[in-house]
TILUM-314496 format. One line per 8 residues: for each residue y, x, z of N, C-alpha, C. Coordinates in pm, whole numbers, plus 32768, in hexadecimal, padded with zeros to 4 digits. Atoms other than C-alpha are relative to their C-alpha. Example, Ala and Ser with C-alpha at 12.3 -4.5 7.8 and 13.67 -1.06 7.14 Angstrom:
# TILUM-314496
7F89 8059 8000 7E3E 84CE 830C 8078 805A 8000  7F89 7FAE 7FFA 7F96 8557 82CA 806D 7FB3 8049 $
This chain:
# TILUM-314496
803A 7F7B 8013 6115 A4F7 4296 8041 8042 7F87  7FB6 7FBC 806A 61C9 A5F8 41C1 7FA4 8022 7F8B  8051 7FDC 8076 6159 A64A 405D 7FB6 8083 8014  8041 7F80 7FEB 610B A7AE 40CB 7F80 7FF4 804F  8077 8014 7FAE 6016 A738 41D4 7F93 7FBB 7FAF  8061 8046 8054 5F71 A649 40DE 7FBC 805F 7F9D  8038 7F9F 805E 5F46 A761 3FE1 7F9F 805D 8048  8057 7FA8 7FB3 5EB7 A842 40EF 7F7C 7FBE 8023 $
807A 8049 7FE2 5DBD A737 4158 7FA7 7FF2 7F85  804C 800D 807C 5D5B A703 3FEF 7FB7 8080 7FDD  803E 7F7E 801D 5D19 A876 3FBE 7F8D 801B 8061  8069 7FEB 7F9C 5C53 A884 4103 7F83 7FAF 7FDE  8072 8053 8024 5B77 A762 4092 7FB5 803A 7F88  803F 7FC3 8075 5B38 A80A 3F43 7FAD 8079 8028  8049 7F8B 7FD2 5AD1 A948 3FF6 7F81 7FD9 804A  8076 8030 7FB8 59E6 A885 40D8 7F94 7FD1 7F9E $
805F 8030 8066 5945 A7D6 3FAC 7FC2 8075 7FB6  8033 7F8C 8048 5927 A923 3EF6 7F9A 804D 8054  805A 7FB6 7FA7 5882 A9C5 4025 7F79 7FBA 800A  807E 8049 7FF5 577F A8B2 4051 7FB8 7FFB 7F79  803D 7FF9 8084 5747 A8B1 3ED9 7FB9 8085 7FEB  803C 7F7B 8009 5704 AA27 3EE9 7F7E 8006 8050  8079 8000 7FAE 560A A9F5 4004 7F90 7FB0 7FBE  8065 8054 8042 555A A8DF 3F43 7FC1 804A 7F89 $
8033 7FB6 8073 553B A9BA 3E0C 7FA9 8075 802D  804F 7F91 7FCA 54BC AADE 3EDB 7F77 7FCE 802D  807E 803A 7FD4 53B4 AA00 3F79 7FA9 7FDA 7F88  804B 8026 8078 5351 A97C 3E20 7FC0 807A 7FBF  8036 7F86 803C 5326 AADD 3D98 7F88 8033 8050  806E 7FD1 7FAB 524D AB3D 3EC2 7F84 7FA9 7FF0  8071 805B 800E 5173 AA08 3E9C 7FBD 800F 7F77  8039 7FED 8085 5148 AA3D 3D25 7FB8 8086 7FF6 $
8043 7F7E 7FFD 50F3 ABAB 3D61 7F78 7FF4 8045  807E 8016 7FB9 4FE8 AB3C 3E59 7F9D 7FB4 7FA8  8056 804B 805D 4F62 AA42 3D59 7FC6 805F 7F97  802E 7FA2 8066 4F4F AB55 3C52 7F91 805A 8038  8067 7FAA 7FC4 4E8B AC36 3D3F 7F7C 7FB4 8010  8079 804E 7FEA 4D96 AB1E 3D8F 7FB6 7FE4 7F7D  803B 801A 8083 4D5C AAE3 3C1A 7FD8 8080 7FB7  8017 7F83 8046 4D45 AC54 3BC1 8060 8014 7F8E $
7F99 7FF5 8067 4E82 AC31 3AEF 8067 8069 8027  7F8B 7FAE 7FE5 4FAC AD19 3ACF 8077 7FA4 8018  7F88 804F 7FE5 50FE ACA0 3B4C 807C 8055 7FEE  7F80 7FBC 8015 525C AD03 3ADC 806F 7F9C 801A  7F96 8061 7FE0 5381 AC4E 3B83 807D 8011 7FAB  7F85 7FE2 8049 5486 ACED 3AA0 8011 7FAF 7F80  7FE4 804C 807A 5529 AC5A 3969 7FB7 8037 7F86  803C 7FDD 8080 5479 AC5C 3818 804F 7FB7 7F94 $
7FA6 8044 805E 558E AC0C 3722 7FC6 7FFB 7F73  803F 8007 8083 54AA AC47 35F9 7F96 7F95 7FF6  806B 8064 7FFC 53C2 AB2E 3661 8011 7F95 7F95  7FED 806F 805F 5461 AA20 3588 7FF3 8030 7F70  8019 7FCB 8087 5449 AB07 3458 7F6A 800A 7FE6  8091 7FF5 800D 52D8 AB4B 3495 7FC0 7F77 7FED  803D 8085 8002 528F A9DB 34C8 805F 7F97 7FC5  7F9B 8059 8038 53AE A946 3401 7FCA 7F96 7FA2 $
8039 8069 8055 52C0 A87F 3324 7FEB 7F7E 804E  8002 807A 7FAF 52AC A78D 3448 8090 7FCF 8014  7F79 8037 7FF8 53DD A6AA 343C 803B 8006 808C  7FD1 8005 7F76 53F2 A6A1 35B6 8047 8081 8029  7FC0 7F81 7FE1 545C A811 35B7 8075 8020 7FA3  7F8E 7FEB 805A 556F A7E6 34B1 807A 7FAE 802B  7F94 8059 7FD5 564E A6FC 3576 8075 8050 803C  7F8A 7FCB 7FBD 57B3 A751 35DC 8019 8093 7FE7 $
7FDD 7F73 8009 582C A8B4 361D 7FE4 8043 8087  8018 7FB4 7F84 5813 A9C5 3729 7F71 7FEC 8031  808C 8019 7FDF 569A A99E 371E 7FC1 807C 8041  8046 7F91 7FBF 55C5 AA74 3804 7F85 7FCD 804B  8079 801D 7FB4 5467 AA74 3898 7FFC 805B 807A  800E 7FB2 7F84 5423 AAE8 39FD 7F7C 7FDC 8044  8077 801B 7FAE 530A AAF3 3AFA 7F84 7FF2 7FA9  806B 8006 8062 520B AB44 39EE 7F7A 802B 803A $
808A 7FE1 7FDB 5098 AB37 3A3D 7FB2 8017 7F80  804E 7FE2 8079 4FAA ABD4 3941 7F73 8028 8027  808B 7FE0 7FE3 4E31 ABE3 393F 7FA4 7FC0 7F9B  8062 803A 805C 4CF8 AB50 38A7 7FAD 7F94 8046  805B 8068 7FD3 4C22 AA1B 38CA 7F7F 800A 7FAE  807F 8005 8048 4AB3 A9FB 386D 7FD1 7F70 7FFC  8030 8089 8014 4A3E A8B1 37DC 7F8A 8005 7FA1  8079 7FFF 8053 48D9 A893 3759 7FED 8087 7FBB $
8016 7F78 8030 48B9 AA0D 3730 806A 8032 7F9F  7F90 7FD2 8052 49FD AA22 366C 8074 8028 805B  7F8F 7FD0 7FB1 4B23 AAE8 36F3 8083 7FD6 7FBE  7F7E 802E 802F 4C83 AA5D 36D3 806E 804A 804E  7F90 7FC0 7FBD 4DBC AB28 371C 8067 7F96 8025  7FA5 8066 7FCB 4EB4 AA63 37EF 8084 8040 802A  7F7B 7FDC 7FCF 502C AA85 3828 803C 7F81 803B  7FC6 8075 7FBD 50D7 A99B 391F 807A 802B 804E $
7F8B 7FDF 7FB0 521D A988 39DD 806D 7F98 7FF7  7F8A 8057 8002 5379 A8F5 39ED 8059 8022 7F89  7FA6 7FED 8071 546E A8C5 38CE 8083 7FB8 801C  7F7C 803C 7FEA 55E5 A880 38DB 8051 8006 7F80  7F9F 8000 806E 56E2 A81B 37D3 8079 7FAE 802A  7F85 8049 7FE2 5843 A792 37D2 8032 7FB6 7F85  7FC5 8051 806B 58F1 A688 3705 8093 7FEB 8021  7F6F 8010 7FEE 5A6D A68A 36DB 8033 7F93 7FA4 $
7FC8 806F 804E 5B2A A557 3667 8095 7FF3 801F  7F71 8014 7FEC 5C95 A4F0 3641 804F 807D 7FDE  7FA7 7F90 801B 5DC0 A5D5 361B 8078 7FF9 805F  7F8A 7FFC 7FAA 5EF1 A643 36DF 7FDF 7FDA 808F  8015 802A 7F76 5F0D A59E 3834 7F84 7FAA 800F  8077 8056 7FFB 5DEB A4B9 37DA 7F7E 804C 7FE3  8074 7FAE 801E 5D00 A5DA 3791 7FA8 800C 807E  805D 7FF6 7F8F 5BCC A5DA 386F 7F7C 803C 7FD2 $
8081 7FC0 801D 5A86 A69A 3880 7F99 7FD2 8066  806D 802B 7FAA 5940 A614 390A 7F8A 8060 7FF1  8073 7FA7 7FFE 5819 A6ED 396C 7F7F 7FB1 8013  8081 8044 7FF9 56B3 A679 3935 7F92 8068 801B  806E 7FA7 7FDC 557B A717 39CA 7F7C 7FB3 7FFA  8085 803D 8000 540C A6CF 3993 7F96 806E 8000  8071 7FA4 7FFF 52B9 A774 39B6 7FA6 7FE4 7F88  8055 800B 8078 51B7 A7AE 38A7 7F82 8054 8014 $
8076 7FAB 8010 505F A839 3859 7FE7 800D 7F6A  8023 7FE9 808C 500D A8D6 3709 7F77 8045 7FFC  8085 7FC8 8010 4EA5 A91E 36A3 7FF1 8034 7F72  801F 7FC6 8084 4E51 AA0B 3586 7F72 7FD9 7FDB  8084 802D 802A 4D31 A96A 34CC 7FBA 806E 7FB1  8048 7F98 8049 4C1F AA4D 343F 7FE3 7FD9 7F6F  800C 802E 808A 4C43 A99C 32EE 8085 7FBF 7FDB  7F82 803B 802D 4D58 A8FB 3220 7FE6 7F73 7FC9 $
8018 8089 802D 4D24 A783 3214 807E 7FC3 7FC2  7F88 8047 8030 4E0E A68C 3166 805A 7FDA 8076  7FA2 802A 7F99 4F43 A61F 3224 7FD5 7F79 8039  8025 807C 7FBD 4F0C A50B 3322 805F 7FE8 8075  7FA9 8026 7F91 4FF7 A454 340F 7FC9 7F82 8042  802D 8073 7FB2 4F81 A36A 3524 8060 7FF0 8074  7FA6 801B 7F90 5077 A2CB 3616 8006 7F6A 8019  7FF0 808F 7FE6 50B9 A17E 36BF 8063 7FC2 7F9D $
7FA8 8042 8060 5155 A086 35CC 807A 7FC8 8046  7F83 8031 7FC8 52C0 A02E 360C 803B 7F8F 7FAE  7FBF 8072 8040 53AD 9F19 35A8 8028 8022 7F71  7FD1 7FDB 8086 5438 9FDA 347D 7F8B 800D 7F9F  8076 7FFC 8056 52D7 A011 33F9 7FDC 7F75 7FCF  801E 808A 8027 52A1 9E99 33F9 8064 7FCF 7F98  7F9A 8026 8061 53EB 9E67 3341 7FE6 8041 7F79  801E 7FBA 807D 5389 9F6E 3241 7F8D 7FBC 7FB8 $
8071 8045 803C 5245 9EB2 320A 802A 7F83 7FB5  7FCC 8077 8042 530B 9D7C 31AD 8031 8022 7F73  7FCB 7FD7 8082 53A7 9E42 308F 7F9C 8051 7FAF  8069 7FC1 8050 525E 9ECE 3017 7FDF 808F 8023  801C 7F77 7FD9 5260 A020 30C7 7F98 8001 8070  8068 8012 7F9C 5115 9FEE 3177 7FBE 8085 8023  8055 7F91 7FDA 504A A0E6 323B 7F71 7FDD 7FDA  808C 8018 8023 4ED0 A0FF 3219 7FC5 7F98 805F $
8040 8068 7FAF 4E13 9FCC 3291 7F6C 801E 8012  808D 7FE9 7FE0 4CBC 9FD4 3333 7FBB 7F7B 801A  804D 807C 7FEC 4BA6 9EDA 336C 8025 7FBD 8083  7FD8 8038 7F7F 4C15 9EAE 34D3 8090 7FCE 7FF8  7F7B 803A 8005 4D3B 9DBF 34CE 8054 802C 8077  7FB9 7FD5 7F87 4D95 9E22 3632 8036 808D 7FEE  7FD4 7F76 8013 4DA3 9F94 35D8 8071 8006 7F9A  7F99 7FFE 8069 4E6D 9F55 3499 8084 7FC8 8032 $
7F87 803D 7FCA 4F62 9E82 355F 8047 8060 8061  7FC7 7FAD 7F97 4F95 9F86 3670 8025 808D 7FD4  7FE9 7F76 8028 4F98 A0CC 35AB 8032 800D 7F71  7FCF 7FDA 8085 5052 A162 3487 7FB1 807B 7FD5  8050 7F91 8033 4F6E A242 33B7 802A 801D 7F70  7FD6 7FD6 8085 4FDF A306 3288 7FB9 8083 7FDE  8045 7F86 8028 4F28 A411 31C0 8016 801A 7F6B  7FF9 7FDB 808D 4F40 A4D0 307A 7F7B 7FE4 7FBA $
8085 8020 8036 4DCF A476 304C 7FC8 7F8B 8051  802A 8078 7FB7 4D6E A314 30AB 7F6F 8009 802D  808D 7FF5 7FDA 4BF8 A362 30AC 7FF1 805B 807A  8004 7FA8 7F8B 4C35 A480 31A2 8027 7FB3 807E  7FD7 8052 7F8E 4CEC A38C 3288 7F8F 7FA5 802D  8070 8058 7FDC 4BC5 A29D 3279 7F8E 8050 8041  8069 7FAD 7FC6 4AD4 A3BB 32C7 8020 8024 8092  7FD8 7FD8 7F79 4B9A A429 33FA 8006 7F86 805D $
7FED 8077 7FAC 4BF1 A2CD 3479 7F8D 7F9E 7FEA  8077 8054 8007 4A94 A23E 348B 7FFC 7FA4 807C  8000 8060 7F91 4A32 A127 3580 8006 803F 808B  7FFC 7FC2 7F7B 49F1 A210 36A9 8089 803F 801B  7F7A 7FC7 7FEF 4B3D A2C0 366B 8065 7F92 801D  7FA6 8070 7FE5 4BF1 A171 365F 7FF4 7FD3 8091  8017 8028 7F76 4B52 A113 37AA 8042 8063 8060  7FC3 7F98 7FAE 4BC5 A25F 383F 8098 7FF5 7FFF $
7F6E 8007 800A 4D2B A23E 37BF 8038 7F82 803F  7FD2 807E 7FC6 4D46 A0D5 382F 8008 8006 8099  7FF9 7FF0 7F6F 4D10 A148 3995 8085 803C 802C  7F7E 7FC7 7FE0 4E60 A1F5 3982 801C 807D 7FB1  7FD4 7F8B 804B 4F1A A2E9 38A4 8084 802E 803C  7F87 7FD8 7FB8 5017 A3AB 397A 8069 8045 7FAA  7F9F 7FBF 8059 50C0 A454 3850 7FCE 7FF4 7F71  8027 8008 808D 50C0 A45E 36D5 7FA6 8076 7FDB $
8059 7F99 8035 4FAC A521 3623 8028 801A 7F70  7FCB 7FE0 8084 503A A5D3 34F3 7FBA 807C 7FCA  8048 7F91 803E 4F5C A6AE 3415 8049 8028 7F80  7FBB 7FCC 8076 5016 A787 331A 7FE2 8095 7FF2  8014 7F72 8021 4FC8 A8D4 3271 7F9B 8044 805E  8069 7FC4 7FAF 4E8F A90F 333C 801F 8007 8094  7FDB 8002 7F73 4F36 A8C9 3489 800B 7F71 8031  7FF5 8083 7FC0 4F2E A7A5 3579 806A 8008 806D $
7F95 8005 7F9D 506C A758 363D 7FF3 7F7F 8050  800E 8071 7FA5 5057 A674 376C 807E 7FFB 8056  7F81 8009 7FB7 51AC A606 37F3 803A 7F74 7FEF  7FBD 8081 800D 527A A4D0 3838 8094 8010 7FE1  7F75 7FE5 8022 53D0 A574 3807 8066 7FC9 8061  7FA4 8043 7FA4 5466 A4CB 3938 8005 803B 808C  8002 7FD6 7F74 53FD A56A 3A7F 7FAC 807F 8012  8051 7F8C 7FDD 5377 A6A2 3B22 7F8C 7FD5 8059 $
8077 8024 7FB5 521E A696 3BBA 7FF4 8056 807E  8023 7FB3 7F8A 51B4 A700 3D13 7F8A 805A 7FDE  8076 7FAD 8019 50AE A815 3D28 7F7F 7FAF 7FF9  8078 8053 8003 4FA7 A70E 3D73 7FF8 7FAF 7F7E  7FFF 8048 8080 5013 A648 3C3F 7FDC 805C 7F8E  802C 7F9F 8064 4FEE A784 3B6E 7F68 800A 8000  8091 7FF2 7FF6 4E8B A7A8 3BEF 7FBA 7F85 7FC6  803F 807B 8031 4E39 A63B 3BA6 800C 7FF4 7F68 $
7FEF 8007 8091 4EC5 A655 3A46 7FA7 8065 7FB7  805F 7FA2 8039 4DF7 A78B 39FF 7F74 7FC5 8002  8082 8044 7FF8 4CC4 A6CB 3A76 7FF7 7F91 7F97  7FFC 806D 8063 4D2E A5A8 3997 7FE6 8038 7F74  8012 7FC4 8084 4D43 A68C 3867 7F71 8031 7FEC  808C 7FD6 800B 4BEB A71C 38B0 7FA8 7F89 7FDC  8050 8079 801C 4B59 A5BC 38B4 801F 7FCA 7F74  7FDA 802E 8085 4C1D A55F 3779 7FB9 8053 7F95 $
803F 7FAA 8063 4B9A A68C 36B9 7F68 7FF4 8003  8091 8010 7FF6 4A38 A659 373C 7FCF 7F84 7FB8  8026 807B 8044 4A3A A501 3699 800A 8009 7F68  8001 7FEF 8091 4A75 A58B 353C 7F6D 800A 7FD5  808E 8000 8025 4927 A545 348C 7FD4 8087 7FC7  8033 7F7D 8029 484D A674 344B 7FFC 800F 7F69  8005 7FF5 8093 4823 A625 32D9 8089 8022 7FC7  7F78 7FE0 802C 499E A636 32B6 8021 8092 8021 $
7FE6 7F77 7FD9 49B1 A77F 3375 7FB9 8061 7FA2  804C 7FAC 805D 48A2 A814 3297 8047 8006 7F79  7FB8 8005 8080 4961 A7A2 3165 8080 8053 8005  7F80 7FB9 7FF4 4AA6 A83A 31E8 7FF1 8096 800F  800C 7F6F 7FE7 4A24 A98B 325C 7F85 803E 7FC2  8074 7FC8 8045 48EE A9B7 3187 7F87 8014 8059  8073 7FF8 7FA8 4807 A994 32AF 8004 8075 8060  7FF7 7F8C 7FA7 487A AAD3 335C 8044 7FDE 8082 $
7FB9 800A 7F82 490A AB08 34B4 806C 8069 7FFD  7F92 7FA3 8016 4A60 ABA6 348C 804F 8018 807E  7FA7 7FDB 7F94 4B38 AC5C 3584 808A 8013 7FC7  7F79 7FF2 8031 4CB2 AC41 3559 8053 804E 8065 $
């Protein structure tokens, strides 16, 4: 087979992949738009290149280059008579390595949910513990330990205020988290970011993660909420 035919076949395959990719993205946008309508949220499929600046205090939005958010859902959740503003969607960034002929660029995509809290608590990070966390512990860089040995073994918890971490991660919260944590919970500057940084979620997974966050926030003890917001019910 001649080189020209091979090149032509290669181009044809690329066009086929691009076409089916376009159809898949179109279907995703339609399904996310339907999800937004069912939740009473707004939906914007277009790019939001200022997203990583608005939420750049979260490390997950500072990675790589060519960063952009798309398929943005925005609305509000009500948890125990408190209103929380929510932004969710897809995020993409690229990482370039090497130089010259060895230069390559990889694209990464993941989904996220960000909740605006009606108060400004201390920073708090909760995520499944990994191998590097265990190695760091060997050298004295420990996370916060809890009475539950099982929970301390399975989760990495870090906070700017250790007492705040203990207040949030009480026994019922530990029991809830031990049932499964589908993404990291990162509280910074009065916002809660829920993302794993690795994959995009289906519309149904978005819905389940919103439900998960409602249950997570509902488990914050009332005495802590009163302390954080002065006992009021704030709208953000």
